[in-house]
gemmi code that builds the backbone of each chain (N, CA, C; Angstrom):
import gemmi

chains = {
    "A": [
        ("UNK", (117.505, 124.025, 62.812), (117.060, 123.084, 61.380), (115.519, 122.184, 61.756)),
        ("UNK", (115.058, 122.299, 60.872), (112.990, 121.469, 61.094), (113.341, 120.730, 60.286)),
        ("UNK", (112.458, 120.036, 60.098), (112.077, 118.704, 59.565), (111.064, 118.038, 58.722)),
        ("UNK", (110.212, 118.246, 58.036), (109.306, 117.586, 58.267), (109.067, 116.191, 57.231)),
        ("UNK", (108.011, 115.323, 57.540), (108.164, 114.012, 56.412), (106.582, 114.029, 55.809)),
        ("UNK", (106.778, 113.304, 54.486), (105.692, 113.234, 53.967), (105.891, 112.333, 52.516)),
        ("UNK", (104.709, 111.085, 52.961), (104.667, 110.167, 51.535), (104.182, 110.844, 50.538)),
        ("UNK", (104.927, 111.243, 49.310), (104.261, 111.838, 48.138), (104.088, 110.180, 47.226)),
        ("UNK", (103.012, 109.783, 46.432), (103.055, 108.991, 46.039), (103.641, 107.673, 46.057)),
        ("UNK", (104.050, 106.947, 47.267), (105.141, 105.833, 47.470), (106.593, 106.165, 47.468)),
        ("UNK", (106.783, 107.562, 47.057), (107.992, 108.241, 47.702), (108.378, 108.620, 49.333)),
        ("UNK", (109.375, 108.647, 49.830), (109.297, 109.525, 51.229), (109.448, 111.029, 51.161)),
        ("UNK", (109.886, 112.087, 51.621), (109.944, 113.020, 51.271), (110.380, 113.372, 52.847)),
        ("UNK", (111.483, 114.136, 52.966), (112.112, 114.845, 53.939), (112.275, 116.244, 53.618)),
        ("UNK", (111.344, 117.316, 54.035), (111.950, 118.737, 53.736), (112.426, 118.954, 55.015)),
        ("UNK", (114.202, 119.532, 54.231), (114.911, 119.951, 55.161), (114.690, 121.899, 55.124)),
        ("UNK", (114.711, 122.252, 56.672), (114.497, 123.920, 56.317), (115.415, 124.441, 57.443)),
        ("UNK", (116.153, 125.551, 57.369), (117.093, 126.577, 57.845), (118.266, 125.697, 58.282)),
        ("UNK", (119.316, 125.558, 59.010), (120.692, 124.835, 59.129), (121.056, 123.681, 59.770)),
        ("UNK", (121.797, 123.108, 59.254), (122.457, 121.428, 58.844), (123.983, 121.720, 59.789)),
        ("UNK", (124.161, 121.474, 60.819), (125.310, 121.745, 61.516), (126.008, 120.642, 62.105)),
        ("UNK", (127.385, 120.653, 62.800), (127.714, 119.341, 63.609), (126.906, 119.795, 64.765)),
        ("UNK", (126.398, 120.584, 65.467), (125.194, 120.616, 66.738), (124.307, 119.862, 66.200)),
        ("UNK", (123.772, 119.373, 64.783), (122.186, 118.847, 65.184), (122.597, 117.688, 63.833)),
        ("UNK", (123.193, 117.849, 62.916), (123.750, 116.877, 62.101), (123.121, 115.131, 62.639)),
        ("UNK", (123.703, 115.161, 63.447), (122.864, 113.544, 64.462), (121.391, 113.589, 64.405)),
        ("UNK", (120.604, 114.354, 64.210), (119.350, 114.607, 64.250), (118.760, 114.192, 62.657)),
        ("UNK", (119.347, 115.158, 61.725), (119.614, 114.920, 60.628), (119.176, 113.096, 60.570)),
        ("UNK", (120.755, 113.012, 60.537), (120.982, 111.185, 60.606), (119.952, 110.310, 61.021)),
        ("UNK", (119.278, 110.454, 61.952), (118.132, 110.222, 62.671), (117.325, 110.252, 61.558)),
        ("UNK", (116.662, 111.100, 61.289), (115.632, 111.044, 60.425), (115.926, 110.298, 58.952)),
        ("UNK", (117.059, 110.341, 58.648), (117.280, 109.640, 57.134), (117.338, 108.159, 57.376)),
        ("UNK", (117.725, 107.938, 58.536), (118.217, 106.821, 59.126), (116.646, 106.089, 59.310)),
        ("UNK", (115.817, 106.704, 59.605), (114.256, 106.203, 60.037), (113.920, 105.919, 59.119)),
        ("UNK", (113.836, 106.934, 58.063), (113.282, 107.128, 56.638), (113.536, 105.705, 55.932)),
        ("UNK", (114.919, 105.775, 56.025), (115.181, 104.368, 54.796), (115.042, 102.944, 55.333)),
        ("UNK", (114.933, 102.998, 57.020), (113.824, 101.529, 58.100), (114.526, 100.245, 57.103)),
        ("UNK", (114.008, 99.480, 56.493), (114.490, 98.414, 56.594), (114.771, 97.983, 54.691)),
        ("UNK", (114.965, 99.302, 54.494), (115.445, 98.899, 52.623), (114.440, 99.282, 51.439)),
        ("UNK", (115.004, 99.143, 50.397), (114.512, 99.547, 49.510), (113.113, 100.723, 49.521)),
        ("UNK", (113.738, 101.966, 49.608), (112.943, 103.149, 49.937), (113.639, 103.717, 49.040)),
        ("UNK", (112.411, 104.840, 49.005), (112.399, 106.106, 47.513), (112.312, 107.051, 48.438)),
        ("UNK", (114.054, 107.717, 48.428), (113.726, 108.728, 49.536), (114.186, 110.079, 48.712)),
        ("UNK", (113.535, 111.359, 48.806), (113.638, 112.641, 48.386), (113.756, 113.454, 49.387)),
        ("UNK", (115.165, 114.274, 49.627), (115.609, 115.253, 50.707), (115.295, 116.320, 49.944)),
        ("UNK", (114.257, 116.924, 50.439), (114.035, 118.269, 49.243), (114.755, 119.474, 50.305)),
        ("UNK", (115.770, 120.127, 49.594), (116.516, 121.712, 50.536), (115.698, 122.802, 50.224)),
        ("UNK", (114.625, 123.086, 50.176), (114.186, 124.595, 49.044), (114.573, 125.625, 50.046)),
        ("UNK", (114.268, 124.796, 51.177), (114.587, 125.696, 52.737), (115.803, 125.686, 53.325)),
        ("UNK", (116.475, 124.797, 53.075), (117.634, 124.741, 53.686), (118.821, 126.173, 53.456)),
        ("UNK", (119.023, 126.480, 54.345), (120.197, 127.537, 54.388), (121.253, 127.536, 54.502)),
        ("UNK", (121.954, 126.111, 54.990), (123.016, 125.676, 55.316), (123.369, 124.507, 55.176)),
        ("UNK", (124.869, 124.052, 55.161), (125.256, 122.529, 55.400), (126.104, 122.417, 55.352)),
        ("UNK", (127.096, 122.004, 56.510), (128.030, 121.654, 56.848), (129.019, 120.200, 55.994)),
        ("UNK", (129.821, 120.125, 56.571), (130.461, 118.336, 56.190), (129.724, 117.283, 57.047)),
        ("UNK", (129.598, 117.952, 58.452), (128.617, 117.153, 59.060), (127.177, 116.539, 58.425)),
        ("UNK", (126.564, 117.619, 58.099), (125.713, 117.227, 57.577), (126.011, 116.317, 55.453)),
        ("UNK", (127.082, 116.431, 55.483), (127.147, 115.498, 54.636), (128.016, 114.277, 54.673)),
        ("UNK", (128.350, 113.745, 55.880), (128.200, 112.982, 56.572), (127.119, 111.999, 56.728)),
        ("UNK", (126.264, 112.906, 57.029), (124.835, 112.356, 57.759), (123.939, 111.532, 56.038)),
        ("UNK", (124.538, 112.146, 55.302), (123.683, 112.006, 53.793), (124.695, 110.529, 53.296)),
        ("UNK", (125.759, 110.834, 53.468), (126.839, 109.234, 52.821), (127.104, 108.193, 53.551)),
        ("UNK", (126.510, 108.233, 55.731), (125.958, 107.203, 55.747), (124.835, 106.600, 55.620)),
        ("UNK", (123.713, 107.495, 55.292), (122.310, 107.215, 55.201), (122.118, 106.400, 53.472)),
        ("UNK", (123.311, 107.114, 52.384), (123.204, 106.372, 51.196), (124.223, 104.726, 51.441)),
        ("UNK", (124.696, 104.638, 52.170), (125.686, 103.374, 52.381), (124.628, 102.603, 52.788)),
        ("UNK", (123.732, 102.415, 54.037), (122.830, 102.072, 54.881), (121.628, 101.780, 53.506)),
        ("UNK", (121.771, 102.793, 52.538), (120.339, 102.451, 51.414), (120.642, 101.490, 50.716)),
        ("UNK", (121.818, 101.624, 50.303), (122.607, 100.679, 48.756), (121.927, 99.485, 49.286)),
        ("UNK", (122.612, 98.598, 49.964), (122.579, 96.485, 49.845), (121.039, 96.191, 49.316)),
        ("UNK", (119.887, 97.332, 49.827), (118.631, 96.943, 49.650), (118.112, 98.001, 48.699)),
        ("UNK", (118.933, 98.699, 48.006), (118.484, 99.165, 46.436), (117.427, 100.188, 47.180)),
        ("UNK", (117.872, 100.919, 48.083), (117.114, 102.159, 48.659), (117.829, 102.882, 47.014)),
        ("UNK", (117.295, 104.571, 47.219), (117.859, 105.148, 46.488), (117.422, 106.477, 47.642)),
        ("UNK", (118.251, 107.541, 46.748), (118.427, 108.650, 48.097), (117.944, 109.697, 46.489)),
        ("UNK", (117.403, 111.017, 46.660), (117.790, 111.762, 45.711), (117.527, 113.239, 46.766)),
        ("UNK", (118.272, 114.337, 45.907), (117.707, 115.485, 46.530), (117.712, 116.656, 45.765)),
        ("UNK", (116.861, 117.523, 46.310), (115.963, 118.478, 45.512), (116.200, 119.935, 46.029)),
        ("UNK", (116.328, 120.718, 44.905), (116.286, 122.214, 45.261), (117.301, 122.922, 46.442)),
        ("UNK", (118.330, 122.522, 45.586), (119.861, 123.046, 46.661), (119.668, 125.088, 46.117)),
        ("UNK", (120.386, 125.461, 46.810), (120.425, 126.648, 46.737), (121.862, 126.648, 46.201)),
        ("UNK", (122.590, 127.659, 45.169), (123.664, 127.162, 44.703), (125.254, 127.531, 45.607)),
        ("UNK", (124.636, 127.748, 46.602), (126.070, 128.312, 47.974), (125.942, 126.368, 48.476)),
        ("UNK", (125.087, 126.106, 48.744), (124.586, 124.234, 48.915), (125.227, 123.658, 47.930)),
        ("UNK", (124.746, 123.930, 46.379), (125.639, 123.046, 45.235), (126.710, 122.908, 45.332)),
        ("UNK", (127.428, 124.380, 45.193), (129.136, 124.228, 45.768), (129.478, 122.963, 46.778)),
        ("UNK", (129.183, 123.362, 47.311), (129.224, 122.722, 48.750), (129.708, 121.172, 48.190)),
        ("UNK", (128.248, 120.621, 48.085), (128.708, 119.080, 47.070), (129.344, 118.801, 46.118)),
        ("UNK", (129.259, 119.909, 45.164), (130.445, 119.713, 43.937), (131.971, 119.895, 44.467)),
        ("UNK", (132.177, 121.025, 45.370), (133.804, 121.169, 45.851), (133.917, 119.463, 46.868)),
        ("UNK", (133.271, 118.668, 47.551), (132.916, 117.560, 48.308), (132.888, 116.293, 47.554)),
        ("UNK", (132.480, 116.323, 46.099), (132.856, 115.266, 45.372), (131.215, 114.698, 45.656)),
        ("UNK", (130.595, 115.573, 46.302), (129.128, 114.655, 46.671), (128.081, 114.683, 45.579)),
        ("UNK", (128.069, 115.258, 44.697), (127.295, 115.774, 43.469), (127.018, 114.498, 42.686)),
        ("UNK", (128.283, 113.172, 42.472), (128.580, 112.301, 41.811), (127.772, 111.012, 43.169)),
        ("UNK", (127.338, 111.646, 43.941), (127.015, 109.932, 44.848), (125.699, 110.344, 44.905)),
        ("UNK", (124.982, 111.072, 44.229), (123.465, 111.452, 44.644), (122.511, 112.069, 43.402)),
        ("UNK", (121.589, 111.762, 43.004), (120.998, 112.192, 42.026), (120.758, 113.512, 42.568)),
        ("UNK", (120.711, 114.738, 41.673), (120.199, 115.730, 42.130), (119.416, 116.381, 41.140)),
        ("UNK", (117.784, 117.051, 41.783), (116.991, 117.757, 40.811), (116.858, 119.112, 41.711)),
        ("UNK", (116.072, 119.744, 40.285), (115.779, 120.842, 40.253), (114.758, 121.483, 41.523)),
        ("UNK", (113.871, 120.409, 42.150), (112.999, 120.846, 42.497), (111.916, 119.624, 43.309)),
        ("UNK", (111.213, 119.394, 44.195), (110.905, 118.171, 44.718), (110.092, 117.348, 43.469)),
        ("UNK", (109.267, 118.472, 42.778), (108.187, 117.241, 42.056), (109.445, 116.729, 41.143)),
        ("UNK", (109.848, 117.205, 40.455), (110.862, 116.623, 39.592), (111.546, 115.569, 40.482)),
        ("UNK", (111.853, 115.583, 41.314), (112.802, 114.065, 41.508), (111.660, 113.044, 42.502)),
        ("UNK", (110.468, 113.645, 42.746), (109.417, 112.176, 43.340), (109.757, 112.080, 41.827)),
        ("UNK", (108.839, 112.721, 40.528), (108.771, 112.396, 38.994), (109.892, 111.135, 39.128)),
        ("UNK", (110.825, 111.745, 38.679), (112.119, 110.688, 38.721), (112.201, 109.640, 39.345)),
        ("UNK", (111.849, 109.058, 40.459), (111.335, 107.716, 40.852), (110.489, 107.066, 40.314)),
        ("UNK", (109.149, 107.937, 40.168), (108.223, 107.358, 39.645), (108.554, 106.460, 38.043)),
        ("UNK", (109.260, 107.581, 37.497), (109.719, 106.972, 35.981), (110.691, 105.901, 36.184)),
        ("UNK", (111.594, 105.257, 37.448), (112.242, 104.182, 37.188), (111.717, 103.027, 37.367)),
    ],
    "B": [
        ("UNK", (136.943, 151.192, 55.023), (135.380, 150.901, 55.878), (136.359, 149.841, 57.290)),
        ("UNK", (136.576, 149.688, 58.084), (137.034, 148.785, 58.838), (136.179, 147.971, 59.485)),
        ("UNK", (136.146, 146.785, 59.937), (135.092, 146.246, 60.361), (135.758, 145.175, 61.930)),
        ("UNK", (136.047, 145.178, 62.973), (136.469, 144.287, 64.124), (135.214, 143.613, 64.926)),
        ("UNK", (135.611, 142.089, 65.175), (134.654, 141.655, 65.930), (135.568, 141.092, 66.666)),
        ("UNK", (135.081, 140.687, 67.970), (135.894, 139.348, 69.391), (135.197, 138.611, 69.581)),
        ("UNK", (135.083, 137.087, 69.612), (134.050, 136.352, 70.474), (134.340, 135.282, 70.718)),
        ("UNK", (134.025, 135.173, 71.794), (134.767, 134.026, 73.034), (133.791, 132.823, 73.149)),
        ("UNK", (134.198, 131.370, 72.658), (133.341, 130.550, 72.945), (133.891, 129.470, 73.401)),
        ("UNK", (132.508, 128.588, 74.312), (132.842, 127.701, 75.116), (133.071, 126.315, 74.237)),
        ("UNK", (133.556, 125.288, 75.081), (133.869, 124.478, 74.020), (133.032, 123.411, 73.595)),
        ("UNK", (132.113, 123.307, 73.314), (130.470, 122.993, 72.697), (130.005, 123.583, 71.638)),
        ("UNK", (129.294, 122.305, 70.967), (128.487, 122.375, 69.477), (127.704, 123.543, 69.309)),
        ("UNK", (126.980, 123.239, 70.899), (125.813, 124.286, 70.640), (126.249, 126.025, 70.476)),
        ("UNK", (127.673, 125.779, 70.891), (128.017, 127.373, 70.627), (127.991, 127.784, 69.055)),
        ("UNK", (127.662, 126.803, 68.456), (127.644, 127.244, 66.611), (126.910, 128.142, 66.216)),
        ("UNK", (125.405, 128.476, 67.193), (124.473, 128.400, 66.385), (124.316, 129.770, 66.630)),
        ("UNK", (124.911, 130.502, 67.961), (124.844, 131.651, 68.832), (126.563, 132.643, 67.706)),
        ("UNK", (127.583, 131.395, 67.176), (128.014, 132.124, 66.494), (128.024, 132.399, 65.089)),
        ("UNK", (126.856, 131.784, 64.465), (126.149, 131.985, 63.101), (125.197, 132.949, 63.210)),
        ("UNK", (125.093, 133.519, 64.124), (124.313, 134.742, 64.034), (125.004, 135.502, 64.599)),
        ("UNK", (126.070, 135.949, 65.171), (126.897, 137.081, 65.582), (127.501, 137.254, 63.927)),
        ("UNK", (128.164, 136.200, 63.705), (128.748, 136.284, 61.721), (127.625, 136.692, 60.932)),
        ("UNK", (126.732, 136.704, 61.161), (125.786, 137.265, 59.873), (125.742, 138.568, 60.209)),
        ("UNK", (125.173, 138.532, 61.674), (125.268, 140.119, 61.403), (126.595, 140.951, 61.281)),
        ("UNK", (128.056, 140.350, 61.235), (129.140, 140.755, 60.737), (128.720, 141.100, 59.471)),
        ("UNK", (128.234, 139.522, 58.753), (128.656, 139.772, 56.964), (127.604, 141.298, 56.917)),
        ("UNK", (126.254, 140.992, 57.583), (125.344, 142.194, 56.667), (125.863, 143.717, 57.260)),
        ("UNK", (126.147, 144.169, 58.297), (126.932, 145.665, 58.699), (128.170, 145.881, 57.114)),
        ("UNK", (128.873, 145.159, 57.149), (129.744, 145.070, 56.093), (129.207, 144.593, 54.849)),
        ("UNK", (128.531, 144.458, 54.663), (128.066, 144.276, 53.485), (128.576, 143.391, 52.298)),
        ("UNK", (128.876, 142.044, 52.729), (129.415, 141.214, 52.205), (128.437, 140.424, 51.915)),
        ("UNK", (128.301, 139.651, 50.391), (127.828, 139.233, 49.979), (127.065, 137.765, 50.533)),
        ("UNK", (126.203, 137.241, 49.884), (126.051, 136.241, 50.791), (126.635, 134.868, 50.632)),
        ("UNK", (127.520, 134.970, 49.117), (128.096, 133.586, 49.709), (129.656, 133.465, 49.848)),
        ("UNK", (129.916, 134.986, 50.528), (130.873, 135.129, 51.093), (130.521, 134.881, 52.678)),
        ("UNK", (129.100, 135.294, 52.584), (128.899, 135.018, 54.107), (128.900, 133.553, 54.706)),
        ("UNK", (128.434, 132.926, 53.738), (127.932, 131.362, 54.143), (129.697, 130.236, 54.357)),
        ("UNK", (130.492, 130.941, 53.080), (131.502, 130.509, 53.487), (132.356, 130.779, 54.503)),
        ("UNK", (131.911, 131.955, 55.059), (132.935, 132.346, 56.371), (132.266, 131.540, 57.462)),
        ("UNK", (130.410, 131.457, 57.352), (129.931, 130.487, 58.441), (130.691, 129.614, 58.573)),
        ("UNK", (131.091, 128.569, 57.474), (131.191, 127.043, 56.632), (133.025, 127.289, 57.561)),
        ("UNK", (133.408, 127.739, 57.142), (134.889, 127.864, 57.094), (135.122, 127.847, 59.187)),
        ("UNK", (134.371, 129.049, 59.634), (134.437, 128.667, 61.138), (133.758, 127.442, 61.874)),
        ("UNK", (132.486, 127.286, 61.482), (131.553, 125.890, 61.897), (132.638, 124.897, 61.545)),
        ("UNK", (133.935, 124.401, 60.228), (134.385, 123.638, 60.444), (135.378, 122.973, 61.590)),
        ("UNK", (136.373, 124.415, 61.485), (137.710, 124.186, 61.636), (137.032, 124.488, 63.492)),
        ("UNK", (136.128, 125.243, 63.808), (135.593, 125.000, 65.495), (134.969, 123.683, 65.988)),
        ("UNK", (134.222, 122.875, 64.956), (133.939, 121.796, 65.128), (134.791, 121.010, 65.376)),
        ("UNK", (136.276, 120.964, 64.645), (137.456, 119.854, 65.232), (138.018, 120.448, 66.465)),
        ("UNK", (138.040, 121.495, 66.830), (138.668, 121.707, 68.420), (137.307, 121.150, 69.065)),
        ("UNK", (137.009, 121.469, 68.810), (135.605, 121.335, 69.924), (135.733, 119.840, 70.037)),
        ("UNK", (135.747, 119.022, 68.780), (135.703, 117.156, 68.797), (136.860, 116.571, 69.412)),
        ("UNK", (137.971, 117.197, 68.656), (138.808, 116.528, 69.074), (140.302, 117.221, 69.933)),
        ("UNK", (140.366, 118.466, 69.592), (140.809, 119.167, 70.533), (140.621, 119.280, 71.761)),
        ("UNK", (139.519, 119.650, 72.400), (139.137, 119.606, 73.910), (137.666, 118.551, 73.571)),
        ("UNK", (138.587, 116.906, 73.435), (138.214, 116.135, 73.309), (137.136, 116.107, 75.068)),
        ("UNK", (137.864, 115.903, 75.591), (137.735, 116.049, 77.299), (137.049, 117.005, 77.629)),
        ("UNK", (136.219, 117.810, 77.499), (135.350, 118.932, 77.892), (135.535, 119.579, 78.929)),
        ("UNK", (135.982, 118.505, 79.874), (136.066, 119.115, 81.380), (136.979, 119.655, 81.759)),
        ("UNK", (138.219, 119.383, 80.510), (139.145, 119.791, 80.714), (139.485, 121.242, 80.586)),
        ("UNK", (138.803, 121.940, 79.108), (138.526, 122.941, 78.701), (138.642, 124.329, 79.332)),
        ("UNK", (139.592, 125.313, 79.280), (139.123, 126.412, 79.823), (137.736, 127.498, 79.497)),
        ("UNK", (137.708, 127.982, 80.307), (136.546, 129.146, 79.919), (136.015, 129.475, 78.599)),
        ("UNK", (137.465, 130.459, 78.920), (137.173, 130.897, 77.382), (138.106, 130.220, 76.294)),
        ("UNK", (137.482, 128.845, 76.025), (138.337, 128.059, 75.525), (138.953, 128.334, 73.461)),
        ("UNK", (137.990, 129.172, 73.173), (137.895, 129.455, 71.943), (137.648, 131.114, 71.626)),
        ("UNK", (138.127, 131.457, 70.689), (138.205, 133.093, 70.776), (138.460, 132.678, 69.264)),
        ("UNK", (137.343, 133.662, 68.390), (137.233, 134.052, 67.588), (137.376, 135.471, 66.979)),
        ("UNK", (138.078, 135.907, 65.764), (138.062, 137.390, 65.733), (137.978, 137.471, 63.932)),
        ("UNK", (137.143, 138.653, 63.749), (136.786, 138.329, 62.559), (137.235, 140.277, 61.914)),
        ("UNK", (138.117, 140.184, 60.905), (138.589, 141.838, 60.307), (137.949, 141.954, 58.971)),
        ("UNK", (137.500, 142.706, 58.829), (136.739, 143.235, 57.256), (137.399, 144.234, 56.746)),
        ("UNK", (138.102, 144.821, 55.494), (138.269, 145.990, 55.009), (137.354, 146.214, 53.746)),
        ("UNK", (137.682, 146.859, 52.533), (137.153, 147.203, 51.392), (137.804, 145.799, 50.596)),
        ("UNK", (139.069, 145.475, 51.106), (139.956, 144.253, 50.166), (139.673, 142.865, 50.747)),
        ("UNK", (139.731, 142.873, 51.692), (140.106, 141.243, 52.265), (138.790, 141.249, 53.727)),
        ("UNK", (138.795, 139.975, 53.849), (137.960, 139.128, 55.266), (138.848, 138.572, 55.714)),
        ("UNK", (139.298, 138.943, 57.006), (140.236, 138.080, 57.899), (139.854, 137.468, 58.671)),
        ("UNK", (140.427, 136.111, 59.122), (139.277, 135.846, 60.363), (140.352, 134.787, 61.009)),
        ("UNK", (140.784, 134.578, 62.326), (141.629, 134.301, 63.269), (140.953, 133.365, 64.309)),
        ("UNK", (141.432, 132.069, 64.411), (140.872, 131.202, 65.361), (141.432, 130.595, 66.433)),
        ("UNK", (141.227, 130.905, 67.650), (142.811, 130.380, 68.897), (141.868, 129.638, 69.919)),
        ("UNK", (142.853, 128.478, 69.808), (142.422, 127.846, 70.913), (143.273, 127.380, 72.081)),
        ("UNK", (143.389, 126.727, 73.214), (144.422, 126.310, 73.868), (144.395, 125.051, 74.112)),
        ("UNK", (144.273, 124.332, 73.006), (143.766, 122.702, 73.308), (145.977, 122.550, 72.669)),
        ("UNK", (146.061, 120.791, 72.147), (147.376, 120.766, 72.405), (147.665, 120.607, 70.370)),
        ("UNK", (149.016, 121.192, 70.680), (149.635, 121.821, 68.965), (148.902, 120.721, 67.992)),
        ("UNK", (147.858, 121.634, 66.660), (147.446, 121.229, 66.018), (147.215, 121.946, 64.753)),
        ("UNK", (147.876, 121.164, 63.777), (148.006, 122.253, 62.637), (146.832, 121.453, 61.629)),
        ("UNK", (145.230, 121.553, 61.240), (145.049, 121.161, 60.893), (144.538, 121.175, 58.864)),
        ("UNK", (146.061, 121.866, 58.631), (146.120, 121.813, 57.060), (146.933, 121.227, 56.692)),
        ("UNK", (147.694, 121.083, 58.010), (149.145, 119.905, 56.758), (149.165, 118.683, 57.971)),
        ("UNK", (148.429, 118.253, 59.045), (147.934, 117.213, 59.682), (146.584, 116.654, 58.850)),
        ("UNK", (145.917, 117.004, 58.702), (144.781, 116.284, 58.051), (144.718, 115.883, 56.342)),
        ("UNK", (144.600, 114.581, 56.196), (144.994, 113.730, 55.117), (144.030, 114.342, 53.924)),
        ("UNK", (144.102, 114.462, 52.488), (143.518, 115.348, 51.022), (142.108, 113.883, 51.248)),
        ("UNK", (140.910, 113.918, 51.143), (139.896, 113.582, 51.020), (139.752, 112.777, 49.835)),
        ("UNK", (139.286, 111.475, 49.974), (138.673, 110.944, 48.827), (137.460, 111.363, 48.202)),
        ("UNK", (137.668, 111.779, 46.775), (136.409, 112.991, 46.225), (135.585, 112.158, 44.938)),
        ("UNK", (136.401, 111.131, 44.678), (135.555, 109.970, 43.448), (135.224, 108.638, 43.812)),
        ("UNK", (135.442, 107.816, 44.675), (134.861, 106.675, 44.733), (133.094, 106.603, 44.922)),
        ("UNK", (132.832, 105.461, 44.630), (131.513, 105.259, 45.014), (131.029, 104.901, 46.242)),
        ("UNK", (129.560, 105.179, 46.479), (128.872, 105.447, 48.125), (129.720, 104.592, 48.521)),
        ("UNK", (129.939, 102.535, 47.753), (130.278, 101.939, 48.795), (131.702, 102.067, 49.579)),
        ("UNK", (132.086, 102.852, 48.386), (133.888, 102.495, 49.062), (134.273, 104.007, 49.522)),
        ("UNK", (133.377, 105.508, 49.058), (133.475, 106.509, 49.981), (133.729, 106.642, 51.721)),
        ("UNK", (135.068, 107.182, 51.731), (134.953, 107.024, 53.627), (134.056, 108.184, 53.809)),
        ("UNK", (133.845, 108.257, 55.075), (133.259, 108.581, 55.729), (133.986, 109.866, 56.434)),
        ("UNK", (133.635, 110.903, 56.136), (134.489, 112.252, 57.147), (135.293, 112.224, 56.429)),
        ("UNK", (136.441, 113.446, 57.026), (137.821, 114.552, 56.631), (137.263, 115.395, 55.624)),
        ("UNK", (136.026, 115.964, 55.262), (135.947, 117.037, 53.997), (135.933, 118.224, 54.471)),
        ("UNK", (135.853, 118.450, 56.236), (135.980, 120.201, 56.926), (136.731, 120.515, 56.163)),
        ("UNK", (137.968, 120.239, 56.410), (139.578, 120.749, 56.123), (139.936, 121.175, 55.043)),
        ("UNK", (139.202, 120.094, 54.093), (139.225, 119.988, 52.569), (138.131, 121.537, 52.082)),
        ("UNK", (137.106, 121.690, 52.850), (136.404, 123.005, 51.834), (136.970, 123.791, 52.365)),
        ("UNK", (137.725, 124.029, 53.627), (137.858, 125.636, 54.243), (139.263, 125.920, 53.321)),
        ("UNK", (139.867, 125.087, 52.813), (141.198, 125.259, 51.973), (140.544, 125.814, 50.691)),
        ("UNK", (139.516, 124.848, 49.919), (138.752, 125.690, 48.796), (138.212, 126.606, 48.765)),
        ("UNK", (137.790, 127.392, 50.173), (136.730, 128.478, 49.880), (137.304, 129.363, 50.495)),
        ("UNK", (138.783, 129.484, 51.363), (139.717, 129.955, 51.364), (140.691, 130.852, 50.488)),
        ("UNK", (140.988, 131.790, 50.295), (142.212, 132.302, 49.224), (144.357, 131.957, 50.444)),
        ("UNK", (143.367, 132.231, 51.797), (144.868, 131.669, 52.470), (144.442, 131.272, 53.501)),
        ("UNK", (144.949, 130.271, 53.922), (144.882, 129.023, 55.237), (146.460, 129.031, 56.251)),
        ("UNK", (146.422, 129.713, 57.034), (147.917, 129.618, 58.020), (147.620, 129.121, 58.849)),
        ("UNK", (148.980, 127.953, 59.492), (148.743, 127.999, 61.125), (150.069, 128.683, 61.811)),
        ("UNK", (149.764, 128.663, 62.808), (150.804, 128.683, 63.874), (150.607, 128.234, 65.458)),
        ("UNK", (151.435, 127.527, 65.643), (151.664, 127.600, 67.374), (152.162, 129.054, 68.365)),
        ("UNK", (151.773, 129.829, 69.023), (152.356, 130.814, 69.602), (151.697, 130.763, 71.354)),
        ("UNK", (152.785, 130.702, 72.207), (152.534, 130.696, 73.348), (151.404, 129.683, 73.883)),
        ("UNK", (151.276, 128.692, 74.029), (150.439, 127.653, 74.271), (149.060, 127.626, 73.502)),
        ("UNK", (149.566, 128.708, 72.098), (147.454, 128.887, 71.540), (147.618, 127.732, 70.068)),
        ("UNK", (146.677, 127.705, 69.448), (147.117, 127.377, 68.550), (146.123, 128.499, 67.527)),
        ("UNK", (146.863, 128.981, 66.494), (146.458, 129.957, 66.233), (146.274, 130.029, 64.706)),
        ("UNK", (144.939, 129.513, 64.269), (144.517, 129.471, 62.424), (144.039, 131.126, 62.304)),
        ("UNK", (144.499, 131.276, 60.920), (143.893, 132.745, 60.113), (144.068, 132.082, 59.122)),
        ("UNK", (142.388, 133.241, 58.767), (142.360, 132.443, 57.041), (141.865, 134.042, 56.336)),
        ("UNK", (141.864, 134.026, 55.460), (142.150, 135.615, 54.422), (141.294, 135.023, 53.023)),
        ("UNK", (140.268, 135.966, 53.275), (139.400, 135.818, 51.667), (139.319, 137.075, 51.005)),
        ("UNK", (139.711, 137.380, 49.534), (139.800, 138.541, 49.251), (138.417, 138.700, 48.677)),
        ("UNK", (138.159, 140.096, 48.899), (136.611, 140.461, 48.357), (136.914, 141.357, 46.826)),
        ("UNK", (137.276, 140.270, 45.966), (137.156, 141.048, 44.427), (135.709, 142.244, 44.034)),
        ("UNK", (136.313, 142.820, 43.255), (135.448, 143.812, 42.587), (134.537, 144.630, 43.787)),
        ("UNK", (134.984, 144.873, 44.941), (133.998, 145.726, 45.969), (134.024, 146.887, 45.743)),
        ("UNK", (133.729, 147.661, 45.639), (134.013, 149.107, 45.602), (134.523, 149.650, 46.476)),
        ("UNK", (135.888, 150.370, 46.277), (136.591, 151.227, 47.308), (135.823, 152.043, 48.326)),
    ],
}
model = gemmi.Model(1)
for chain_id, residues in chains.items():
    chain = gemmi.Chain(chain_id)
    for i, (resn, *xyz) in enumerate(residues, 1):
        res = gemmi.Residue()
        res.name, res.seqid = resn, gemmi.SeqId(i, " ")
        for name, pos in zip(("N", "CA", "C"), xyz):
            atom = gemmi.Atom()
            atom.name, atom.element = name, gemmi.Element(name[0])
            atom.pos, atom.b_iso = gemmi.Position(*pos), 0.0
            res.add_atom(atom)
        chain.add_residue(res)
    model.add_chain(chain)
structure = gemmi.Structure()
structure.add_model(model)
structure.setup_entities()
């Protein structure tokens, strides 16, 4: 797993790459929680280069979403490969997150909000 | 075409990366479609994570060859067997079904791994045999050329 962070027009973007499994999900969770910080954040998790995610990665995303919610933070996801989208659909996670076709669309959706 | 593979793992989550490489090689040489290879990796990851985290929670007491994975593939089916020597545990009857519909505040954290295995495989069986937990998964490979 590799994660890079960038601020794009006031939106925090976390670009994930490679595999997120139970061996490194806590590192992923750390990135998410730091990005959320003290709340009211706009966060995009881009998955264009993510090849694999297990339930441990979903768990990290849900923990982050729970932390973001009380202060009005929003987490959007972008560019999921079809097999990753299937995991989100099966898990009922597609209804928990905004999902966009690519990073630019996710960032733009925040701008419009 | 028939291919088999056996791999011993230590009771450590860091073994998952090595397992994934082996599984990807196995999938490649058997011409498994990418979505089947992904599901194979996912199911092994979820079940082995549970074995390492709960079955061998006290890692110092885990035997050297704590977990054995066997993969078998022919034209029609993919077979997976996962064996461990931890306390008896049937993941398919002893894990509650997850909540898939509550909103963010109320959605429970965790409990999805075994559910994903049941959803992505065609058969998931458990038996206890001679001090070992044996999980067997089957995926039918539809539409493969004979």
